[in-house]
DRENKE-137642 format. One record per atom (N, C-alpha, C, CB): residue number from 1; residue in one letter; atom name; x, y, z. Coordinates in Angstrom, 2 decimals. Glycine has a CB too. Example, Ala and Ser with C-alpha at 12.3 -4.5 7.8 and 13.67 -1.06 7.14 Angstrom:
SITE  nr rest atom       u       v       w
SITE   1    a    N   13.19   -5.69    7.80
SITE   1    a   CA   12.30   -4.50    7.80
SITE   1    a    C   13.20   -3.30    7.80
SITE   1    a   CB   11.31   -4.47    9.05
SITE   2    s    N   12.85   -2.25    7.08
SITE   2    s   CA   13.67   -1.06    7.14
SITE   2    s    C   12.90    0.03    7.87
SITE   2    s   CB   14.08   -0.60    5.72
This chain:
SITE  nr rest atom       u       v       w
SITE   1    m    N   -8.42   49.44  165.49
SITE   1    m   CA   -8.31   48.40  164.21
SITE   1    m    C   -8.43   49.47  162.99
SITE   1    m   CB   -9.72   47.07  164.14
SITE   2    r    N   -7.37   49.23  162.11
SITE   2    r   CA   -7.77   49.70  160.87
SITE   2    r    C   -8.38   48.68  159.85
SITE   2    r   CB   -6.66   50.32  160.31
SITE   3    i    N   -9.34   48.88  159.12
SITE   3    i   CA   -9.98   48.25  158.21
SITE   3    i    C   -9.81   48.77  156.78
SITE   3    i   CB  -11.24   48.22  158.60
SITE   4    l    N   -9.63   48.11  155.88
SITE   4    l   CA   -9.76   48.54  154.31
SITE   4    l    C  -11.12   47.86  154.00
SITE   4    l   CB   -8.39   47.94  153.20
SITE   5    m    N  -12.01   48.84  153.49
SITE   5    m   CA  -13.27   48.10  153.06
SITE   5    m    C  -13.40   48.47  151.80
SITE   5    m   CB  -14.56   48.39  153.83
SITE   6    l    N  -13.27   47.23  150.78
SITE   6    l   CA  -13.32   47.06  149.46
SITE   6    l    C  -14.85   47.16  148.94
SITE   6    l   CB  -12.65   45.75  149.15
SITE   7    v    N  -15.13   48.09  148.16
SITE   7    v   CA  -16.42   48.19  147.60
SITE   7    v    C  -16.60   47.84  146.27
SITE   7    v   CB  -16.86   49.36  147.72
SITE   8    a    N  -17.26   46.73  145.90
SITE   8    a   CA  -17.32   45.96  144.73
SITE   8    a    C  -18.72   45.85  144.16
SITE   8    a   CB  -16.79   44.63  144.99
SITE   9    t    N  -18.84   45.64  142.79
SITE   9    t   CA  -20.15   45.32  142.09
SITE   9    t    C  -20.20   43.59  142.13
SITE   9    t   CB  -20.15   46.01  140.35
SITE  10    d    N  -21.41   43.28  141.95
SITE  10    d   CA  -21.93   41.94  142.22
SITE  10    d    C  -23.02   41.65  141.26
SITE  10    d   CB  -22.43   41.80  143.64
SITE  11    p    N  -22.72   40.86  140.22
SITE  11    p   CA  -23.74   40.78  139.25
SITE  11    p    C  -25.12   39.86  140.06
SITE  11    p   CB  -23.02   39.97  137.79
SITE  12    k    N  -24.63   39.14  140.94
SITE  12    k   CA  -26.03   38.40  141.73
SITE  12    k    C  -26.78   39.33  142.59
SITE  12    k   CB  -25.61   37.12  142.80
SITE  13    a    N  -26.14   40.54  142.90
SITE  13    a   CA  -26.91   41.31  143.98
SITE  13    a    C  -28.14   42.06  143.64
SITE  13    a   CB  -26.05   42.27  144.57
SITE  14    e    N  -28.92   42.49  144.34
SITE  14    e   CA  -30.19   43.13  143.70
SITE  14    e    C  -29.97   44.20  142.91
SITE  14    e   CB  -31.14   43.58  144.63
SITE  15    p    N  -30.79   44.50  141.82
SITE  15    p   CA  -30.62   45.66  140.96
SITE  15    p    C  -30.32   46.87  141.87
SITE  15    p   CB  -31.91   45.91  140.06
SITE  16    y    N  -29.27   48.02  141.28
SITE  16    y   CA  -29.19   49.26  141.99
SITE  16    y    C  -30.41   50.06  141.62
SITE  16    y   CB  -27.89   50.03  141.68
SITE  17    s    N  -30.49   50.71  142.57
SITE  17    s   CA  -31.65   51.61  142.72
SITE  17    s    C  -31.36   52.99  143.28
SITE  17    s   CB  -32.64   50.98  143.58
SITE  18    a    N  -31.33   53.98  142.44
SITE  18    a   CA  -30.77   55.58  142.74
SITE  18    a    C  -31.49   55.95  144.29
SITE  18    a   CB  -31.45   56.91  141.29
SITE  19    e    N  -32.70   55.69  144.30
SITE  19    e   CA  -33.74   56.05  145.44
SITE  19    e    C  -33.31   55.37  146.42
SITE  19    e   CB  -35.21   55.75  145.25
SITE  20    e    N  -32.64   54.22  146.67
SITE  20    e   CA  -32.55   53.60  147.68
SITE  20    e    C  -30.77   53.68  148.08
SITE  20    e   CB  -33.26   52.18  147.40
SITE  21    d    N  -29.98   54.13  147.23
SITE  21    d   CA  -28.68   54.51  147.53
SITE  21    d    C  -28.71   55.88  148.54
SITE  21    d   CB  -27.91   54.76  146.12
SITE  22    n    N  -28.36   55.38  149.87
SITE  22    n   CA  -28.11   56.07  150.92
SITE  22    n    C  -26.70   56.42  151.39
SITE  22    n   CB  -28.70   55.46  151.78
SITE  23    v    N  -25.65   56.68  150.24
SITE  23    v   CA  -24.42   56.43  151.00
SITE  23    v    C  -23.87   57.45  151.46
SITE  23    v   CB  -23.51   55.83  150.37
SITE  24    e    N  -24.63   58.86  151.24
SITE  24    e   CA  -24.68   60.27  151.86
SITE  24    e    C  -25.06   60.01  153.55
SITE  24    e   CB  -25.98   61.30  150.99
SITE  25    e    N  -25.93   59.31  153.82
SITE  25    e   CA  -26.19   59.01  155.14
SITE  25    e    C  -25.12   58.17  155.99
SITE  25    e   CB  -27.42   58.34  155.11
SITE  26    w    N  -24.76   57.08  155.02
SITE  26    w   CA  -23.75   56.23  155.67
SITE  26    w    C  -22.68   56.82  155.91
SITE  26    w   CB  -23.43   55.16  155.04
SITE  27    f    N  -22.18   57.89  155.12
SITE  27    f   CA  -20.94   58.75  155.21
SITE  27    f    C  -21.06   59.32  156.49
SITE  27    f   CB  -20.78   59.84  154.10
SITE  28    e    N  -22.21   60.02  156.56
SITE  28    e   CA  -22.20   60.79  157.57
SITE  28    e    C  -22.22   60.18  158.89
SITE  28    e   CB  -23.14   61.59  157.42
SITE  29    e    N  -22.88   59.11  159.20
SITE  29    e   CA  -22.90   58.28  160.14
SITE  29    e    C  -21.70   57.82  160.71
SITE  29    e   CB  -23.53   57.40  159.77
SITE  30    v    N  -20.71   57.11  159.79
SITE  30    v   CA  -19.55   56.71  159.72
SITE  30    v    C  -18.72   57.90  160.36
SITE  30    v   CB  -19.23   56.30  158.34
SITE  31    t    N  -18.44   58.87  159.49
SITE  31    t   CA  -17.71   60.31  160.00
SITE  31    t    C  -17.95   60.67  161.44
SITE  31    t   CB  -18.27   61.61  159.16
SITE  32    a    N  -19.40   60.78  161.61
SITE  32    a   CA  -20.05   61.24  163.30
SITE  32    a    C  -19.28   60.17  164.16
SITE  32    a   CB  -22.10   61.00  163.60
SITE  33    r    N  -19.20   59.04  163.99
SITE  33    r   CA  -18.63   57.98  164.84
SITE  33    r    C  -17.08   58.11  164.99
SITE  33    r   CB  -18.99   56.59  164.25
SITE  34    g    N  -16.47   58.79  164.29
SITE  34    g   CA  -15.09   59.22  163.99
SITE  34    g    C  -14.40   57.97  163.14
SITE  34    g   CB  -14.24   59.59  165.47
SITE  35    a    N  -15.11   57.21  162.39
SITE  35    a   CA  -14.44   55.70  161.90
SITE  35    a    C  -14.03   55.74  160.66
SITE  35    a   CB  -15.38   54.44  161.91
SITE  36    h    N  -14.26   56.91  160.02
SITE  36    h   CA  -13.79   57.28  158.76
SITE  36    h    C  -12.59   57.97  158.56
SITE  36    h   CB  -14.63   57.94  158.22
SITE  37    l    N  -11.58   57.20  157.81
SITE  37    l   CA  -10.39   57.88  157.67
SITE  37    l    C  -10.02   58.51  156.33
SITE  37    l   CB   -9.43   57.02  158.02
SITE  38    d    N  -10.61   57.54  155.55
SITE  38    d   CA  -10.55   57.77  154.12
SITE  38    d    C  -11.29   57.15  153.18
SITE  38    d   CB   -9.48   57.58  153.74
SITE  39    g    N  -11.45   57.69  151.82
SITE  39    g   CA  -12.33   56.81  150.91
SITE  39    g    C  -12.67   57.44  149.59
SITE  39    g   CB  -13.66   56.46  151.59
SITE  40    d    N  -12.96   56.76  148.57
SITE  40    d   CA  -13.21   57.29  147.39
SITE  40    d    C  -13.75   56.33  146.31
SITE  40    d   CB  -12.07   57.90  147.01
SITE  41    r    N  -14.41   57.00  145.42
SITE  41    r   CA  -14.43   55.94  144.25
SITE  41    r    C  -13.41   55.63  143.45
SITE  41    r   CB  -15.28   56.22  143.37
SITE  42    l    N  -13.34   54.69  142.57
SITE  42    l   CA  -12.13   54.48  141.73
SITE  42    l    C  -12.75   54.60  140.18
SITE  42    l   CB  -11.36   52.90  142.09
SITE  43    r    N  -11.61   55.10  139.28
SITE  43    r   CA  -11.89   55.16  138.05
SITE  43    r    C  -12.42   53.71  137.42
SITE  43    r   CB  -10.71   55.70  137.43
SITE  44    p    N  -13.11   53.56  136.31
SITE  44    p   CA  -13.43   52.36  135.85
SITE  44    p    C  -12.34   51.29  135.49
SITE  44    p   CB  -14.17   52.61  134.82
SITE  45    a    N  -12.60   50.12  135.72
SITE  45    a   CA  -11.58   49.09  135.62
SITE  45    a    C  -10.97   49.02  134.38
SITE  45    a   CB  -12.08   47.83  135.90
SITE  46    e    N  -11.61   49.38  133.33
SITE  46    e   CA  -11.16   49.44  131.82
SITE  46    e    C   -9.88   50.43  131.78
SITE  46    e   CB  -12.47   50.05  130.77
SITE  47    e    N   -9.75   51.61  132.89
SITE  47    e   CA   -8.77   52.25  132.60
SITE  47    e    C   -7.66   51.88  133.68
SITE  47    e   CB   -9.15   53.63  132.47
SITE  48    a    N   -7.89   50.75  134.35
SITE  48    a   CA   -6.81   50.21  134.79
SITE  48    a    C   -5.45   49.64  134.31
SITE  48    a   CB   -7.23   49.57  135.24
SITE  49    k    N   -4.28   49.70  134.95
SITE  49    k   CA   -3.27   49.13  134.38
SITE  49    k    C   -2.69   48.12  135.58
SITE  49    k   CB   -2.27   50.25  133.81
SITE  50    t    N   -2.25   46.84  134.84
SITE  50    t   CA   -1.60   45.73  135.66
SITE  50    t    C   -0.27   45.74  135.45
SITE  50    t   CB   -2.07   44.37  135.38
SITE  51    v    N    0.56   45.89  136.68
SITE  51    v   CA    1.94   45.70  136.33
SITE  51    v    C    2.76   44.52  137.03
SITE  51    v   CB    2.59   46.95  136.59
SITE  52    r    N    3.49   43.94  136.27
SITE  52    r   CA    4.16   42.81  136.70
SITE  52    r    C    5.81   43.08  136.35
SITE  52    r   CB    3.48   41.46  135.93
SITE  53    v    N    6.65   42.34  137.29
SITE  53    v   CA    8.15   41.72  136.64
SITE  53    v    C    8.34   40.59  136.89
SITE  53    v   CB    9.41   42.27  137.06
SITE  54    r    N    8.71   39.87  135.70
SITE  54    r   CA    9.09   38.40  135.68
SITE  54    r    C   10.26   38.50  134.92
SITE  54    r   CB    8.02   37.35  135.06
SITE  55    d    N   10.98   37.60  135.66
SITE  55    d   CA   12.47   37.42  134.85
SITE  55    d    C   13.19   38.91  134.91
SITE  55    d   CB   12.23   36.90  132.98
SITE  56    g    N   12.93   39.85  135.59
SITE  56    g   CA   13.54   41.11  135.42
SITE  56    g    C   13.12   41.98  134.35
SITE  56    g   CB   14.81   40.93  135.29
SITE  57    r    N   11.88   41.48  133.82
SITE  57    r   CA   11.23   42.34  132.67
SITE  57    r    C   10.01   42.69  132.99
SITE  57    r   CB   11.12   41.70  131.37
SITE  58    l    N    9.72   44.17  132.53
SITE  58    l   CA    8.35   44.82  133.11
SITE  58    l    C    7.32   44.50  132.20
SITE  58    l   CB    8.35   46.43  133.29
SITE  59    s    N    6.28   44.06  132.71
SITE  59    s   CA    4.90   43.97  131.67
SITE  59    s    C    3.99   44.90  132.35
SITE  59    s   CB    4.08   42.32  131.50
SITE  60    v    N    3.35   45.51  131.62
SITE  60    v   CA    2.25   46.60  131.58
SITE  60    v    C    1.10   46.21  130.83
SITE  60    v   CB    2.73   47.89  130.97
SITE  61    t    N   -0.04   45.46  131.43
SITE  61    t   CA   -1.14   45.33  130.53
SITE  61    t    C   -2.49   46.34  131.01
SITE  61    t   CB   -1.53   43.70  130.52
SITE  62    d    N   -3.28   46.33  130.12
SITE  62    d   CA   -4.27   47.15  130.20
SITE  62    d    C   -5.63   46.17  131.28
SITE  62    d   CB   -4.65   47.58  128.43
SITE  63    g    N   -6.42   47.08  132.09
SITE  63    g   CA   -7.62   46.47  132.79
SITE  63    g    C   -7.03   45.81  133.98
SITE  63    g   CB   -8.46   45.42  131.88
SITE  64    p    N   -8.21   45.36  134.44
SITE  64    p   CA   -7.81   44.60  135.73
SITE  64    p    C   -6.92   43.36  135.77
SITE  64    p   CB   -8.98   44.18  136.34
SITE  65    f    N   -6.52   42.71  137.00
SITE  65    f   CA   -5.69   41.86  137.10
SITE  65    f    C   -6.35   40.33  136.90
SITE  65    f   CB   -5.05   42.14  138.33
SITE  66    a    N   -7.57   40.27  136.74
SITE  66    a   CA   -8.30   39.08  136.58
SITE  66    a    C   -9.80   39.33  135.60
SITE  66    a   CB   -8.60   38.54  138.16
SITE  67    e    N   -9.96   38.22  135.09
SITE  67    e   CA  -11.25   38.41  134.24
SITE  67    e    C  -12.19   38.13  135.20
SITE  67    e   CB  -11.45   37.49  132.92
SITE  68    t    N  -13.00   38.90  135.36
SITE  68    t   CA  -14.38   38.89  136.39
SITE  68    t    C  -15.37   39.72  136.33
SITE  68    t   CB  -14.12   39.09  137.69
SITE  69    k    N  -16.63   39.28  136.67
SITE  69    k   CA  -17.69   40.34  136.47
SITE  69    k    C  -17.84   41.26  137.69
SITE  69    k   CB  -19.08   39.67  136.16
SITE  70    e    N  -17.24   40.84  138.66
SITE  70    e   CA  -17.36   41.69  139.95
SITE  70    e    C  -16.03   42.67  139.86
SITE  70    e   CB  -17.36   40.64  141.46
SITE  71    v    N  -16.26   43.95  140.09
SITE  71    v   CA  -15.02   44.86  139.84
SITE  71    v    C  -14.87   45.78  141.23
SITE  71    v   CB  -15.27   45.91  138.36
SITE  72    i    N  -13.85   46.01  141.71
SITE  72    i   CA  -13.84   47.10  143.01
SITE  72    i    C  -14.11   48.31  142.21
SITE  72    i   CB  -12.26   47.27  144.01
SITE  73    v    N  -15.11   49.15  143.06
SITE  73    v   CA  -15.15   50.38  142.30
SITE  73    v    C  -15.05   51.39  143.49
SITE  73    v   CB  -16.54   50.54  141.32
SITE  74    g    N  -14.63   51.06  144.78
SITE  74    g   CA  -14.23   52.24  145.68
SITE  74    g    C  -13.80   51.71  146.94
SITE  74    g   CB  -15.38   53.26  145.93
SITE  75    y    N  -13.25   52.47  147.87
SITE  75    y   CA  -12.80   51.85  149.12
SITE  75    y    C  -13.01   53.08  150.24
SITE  75    y   CB  -11.12   51.28  148.97
SITE  76    d    N  -13.01   52.45  151.43
SITE  76    d   CA  -13.06   53.27  152.86
SITE  76    d    C  -11.97   52.73  153.67
SITE  76    d   CB  -14.52   53.11  153.74
SITE  77    l    N  -11.47   53.52  154.11
SITE  77    l   CA  -10.49   53.27  155.39
SITE  77    l    C  -11.05   53.56  156.66
SITE  77    l   CB   -9.22   54.13  155.35
SITE  78    l    N  -11.34   52.46  157.48
SITE  78    l   CA  -12.09   52.88  158.55
SITE  78    l    C  -11.15   52.66  159.94
SITE  78    l   CB  -13.50   52.06  158.53
SITE  79    e    N  -11.24   53.23  160.99
SITE  79    e   CA  -10.95   53.02  162.39
SITE  79    e    C  -11.85   52.26  163.20
SITE  79    e   CB  -10.82   54.18  162.99
SITE  80    c    N  -11.59   51.00  163.61
SITE  80    c   CA  -13.14   50.59  164.07
SITE  80    c    C  -12.51   49.90  165.66
SITE  80    c   CB  -14.17   49.13  162.69
SITE  81    a    N  -13.25   49.53  166.59
SITE  81    a   CA  -12.99   49.12  167.76
SITE  81    a    C  -12.29   47.46  167.66
SITE  81    a   CB  -14.37   49.30  168.56
SITE  82    d    N  -13.22   46.91  166.63
SITE  82    d   CA  -13.09   45.44  166.36
SITE  82    d    C  -13.89   45.31  165.07
SITE  82    d   CB  -13.66   44.46  167.61
SITE  83    l    N  -13.40   43.88  164.46
SITE  83    l   CA  -14.23   43.59  163.40
SITE  83    l    C  -15.73   43.71  163.34
SITE  83    l   CB  -13.98   42.46  163.15
SITE  84    d    N  -16.13   43.51  164.73
SITE  84    d   CA  -17.77   43.40  164.61
SITE  84    d    C  -18.31   44.66  164.45
SITE  84    d   CB  -18.51   42.77  165.85
SITE  85    e    N  -17.52   45.64  164.84
SITE  85    e   CA  -17.69   47.18  164.48
SITE  85    e    C  -17.59   47.55  163.03
SITE  85    e   CB  -16.62   48.03  165.19
SITE  86    a    N  -16.58   46.88  162.43
SITE  86    a   CA  -16.80   47.06  161.03
SITE  86    a    C  -17.70   46.48  160.10
SITE  86    a   CB  -15.86   46.85  160.57
SITE  87    i    N  -17.97   45.22  160.52
SITE  87    i   CA  -18.93   44.19  159.93
SITE  87    i    C  -20.48   45.19  160.20
SITE  87    i   CB  -18.81   42.38  160.94
SITE  88    d    N  -20.87   45.92  161.43
SITE  88    d   CA  -22.06   46.51  161.48
SITE  88    d    C  -21.89   48.03  160.46
SITE  88    d   CB  -22.44   46.73  163.19
SITE  89    l    N  -20.87   48.50  160.34
SITE  89    l   CA  -20.61   49.69  159.29
SITE  89    l    C  -20.71   49.18  158.13
SITE  89    l   CB  -19.29   50.42  159.32
SITE  90    a    N  -20.28   48.02  157.64
SITE  90    a   CA  -20.16   47.64  156.09
SITE  90    a    C  -21.70   47.42  155.84
SITE  90    a   CB  -19.13   46.13  155.71
SITE  91    s    N  -22.40   46.66  156.81
SITE  91    s   CA  -23.80   46.18  156.38
SITE  91    s    C  -24.68   47.37  156.28
SITE  91    s   CB  -24.44   45.12  157.40
SITE  92    r    N  -24.30   48.61  156.67
SITE  92    r   CA  -25.20   49.79  156.41
SITE  92    r    C  -25.02   50.43  155.09
SITE  92    r   CB  -25.02   50.83  157.44
SITE  93    h    N  -23.87   50.02  154.43
SITE  93    h   CA  -23.24   50.64  153.22
SITE  93    h    C  -24.31   50.25  152.15
SITE  93    h   CB  -21.66   50.05  152.86
SITE  94    p    N  -24.85   51.03  151.14
SITE  94    p   CA  -25.78   50.50  150.20
SITE  94    p    C  -25.05   49.53  149.33
SITE  94    p   CB  -26.44   51.59  149.39
SITE  95    m    N  -24.04   49.58  148.98
SITE  95    m   CA  -23.37   48.56  148.27
SITE  95    m    C  -23.33   47.03  148.82
SITE  95    m   CB  -22.07   49.03  148.15
SITE  96    a    N  -23.84   46.82  150.06
SITE  96    a   CA  -23.89   45.58  150.69
SITE  96    a    C  -25.09   44.83  150.26
SITE  96    a   CB  -23.86   45.74  152.13
SITE  97    r    N  -25.85   45.86  149.82
SITE  97    r   CA  -27.25   45.33  149.10
SITE  97    r    C  -26.92   45.26  147.61
SITE  97    r   CB  -28.65   46.41  149.34
SITE  98    f    N  -26.33   46.28  146.80
SITE  98    f   CA  -26.37   46.53  145.30
SITE  98    f    C  -25.01   45.60  144.92
SITE  98    f   CB  -26.28   48.36  144.83
SITE  99    g    N  -24.39   45.50  145.78
SITE  99    g   CA  -22.92   44.72  145.34
SITE  99    g    C  -22.47   43.81  146.23
SITE  99    g   CB  -21.69   45.65  145.20
SITE 100    r    N  -21.16   44.09  146.64
SITE 100    r   CA  -20.58   43.30  147.84
SITE 100    r    C  -19.63   44.22  148.52
SITE 100    r   CB  -19.81   41.93  147.40
SITE 101    i    N  -19.04   43.90  149.77
SITE 101    i   CA  -18.10   44.62  150.52
SITE 101    i    C  -17.24   43.59  151.20
SITE 101    i   CB  -18.76   45.59  151.50
SITE 102    e    N  -15.74   43.82  151.05
SITE 102    e   CA  -14.72   42.94  151.49
SITE 102    e    C  -14.02   43.80  152.63
SITE 102    e   CB  -13.72   42.47  150.25
SITE 103    l    N  -14.05   43.19  153.68
SITE 103    l   CA  -13.11   43.89  154.93
SITE 103    l    C  -11.98   43.08  155.03
SITE 103    l   CB  -13.80   43.96  156.48
SITE 104    r    N  -10.70   44.18  154.99
SITE 104    r   CA   -9.54   43.42  155.23
SITE 104    r    C   -8.90   44.35  156.23
SITE 104    r   CB   -8.64   43.07  153.91
SITE 105    a    N   -8.57   43.56  157.47
SITE 105    a   CA   -7.63   44.40  158.65
SITE 105    a    C   -6.39   44.75  158.00
SITE 105    a   CB   -7.20   43.47  160.09
SITE 106    l    N   -5.67   45.64  158.21
SITE 106    l   CA   -4.30   46.27  157.64
SITE 106    l    C   -3.49   45.35  158.66
SITE 106    l   CB   -4.03   48.21  157.79
SITE 107    w    N   -2.46   45.03  158.20
SITE 107    w   CA   -1.19   44.18  158.92
SITE 107    w    C   -0.18   44.93  158.89
SITE 107    w   CB   -0.71   42.86  158.29
SITE 108    p    N    0.14   45.84  159.67
SITE 108    p   CA    1.53   46.88  159.90
SITE 108    p    C    2.64   46.12  159.54
SITE 108    p   CB    1.85   47.45  161.52
SITE 109    l    N    3.70   46.47  159.05
SITE 109    l   CA    4.73   45.84  158.96
SITE 109    l    C    5.72   45.83  160.10
SITE 109    l   CB    5.21   46.22  157.93
SITE 110    d    N    5.41   46.81  161.01
SITE 110    d   CA    6.12   46.87  162.32
SITE 110    d    C    5.93   45.79  163.60
SITE 110    d   CB    5.76   48.16  162.82
């Protein structure tokens, strides 16, 4: 099962600590398990564009699609046996402590 792991900030989380940021170890573990398919950081939300078409008219606005203090800062695409495995992997990511992680199973069109 393919899972999109959205990595986000969370103002209610514990403060970020560079000394406790073990994302390299997490990446090595997930890769060794054969679960990591893709992933990367995202440019800041201030550089985002939101695209809408309403009544046939294009609207492009600056920034994220919603006013929020939580911002998606990265993603990982995982291949997991089931949701329990995805939860286990996500719980080991440092942003599970310093931010929040959302897991979304892919829903193929076929």
